[in-house]
C-alpha positions, -999 to +999 in steps of 0.1 A: -494-561-521-463-593-517-440-580-494-399-583-503-376-608-488-346-589-490-318-591-463-318-568-437-285-545-440-283-538-399-272-574-393-241-572-384-221-603-401-186-618-394-163-618-424-141-648-419-105-643-411-083-665-433-057-686-420-034-711-433-041-745-419-018-763-446+016-752-420+043-776-435+073-782-410+049-780-378+060-748-367+047-744-332+031-768-302-010-763-311-011-771-274+017-747-255+031-727-287+067-741-278+088-744-311+083-780-329+113-799-337+128-789-372+119-821-393+087-847-383+096-873-357+081-895-382+060-897-420+040-924-430+024-927-467-016-934-468-022-942-501-039-923-527-015-892-523-018-887-483+011-883-460+010-880-425+037-864-406+037-870-366+052-839-346+069-838-313+068-805-287+103-805-271+089-780-248+054-807-233+058-837-253+027-831-269+026-852-305+004-845-334+001-854-368-002-829-400-019-845-431+002-839-467-022-844-498+003-843-526-006-851-564+000-886-577 
């Protein structure tokens, strides 16, 4: 007699936590969680609707980039 290959229900599963990684405006530094500047220190259009915003943390000096995709 063939055995059923049902998924066992007693295995705990983790539901992914929704998060918005499209935070326009920088928000907080990913290193020290300090406040970022109000506006990006620079922006570059990379073609095909891709814009890179450069940010600088006023607290620790860390620099990072956020990427924005726009319809063209």
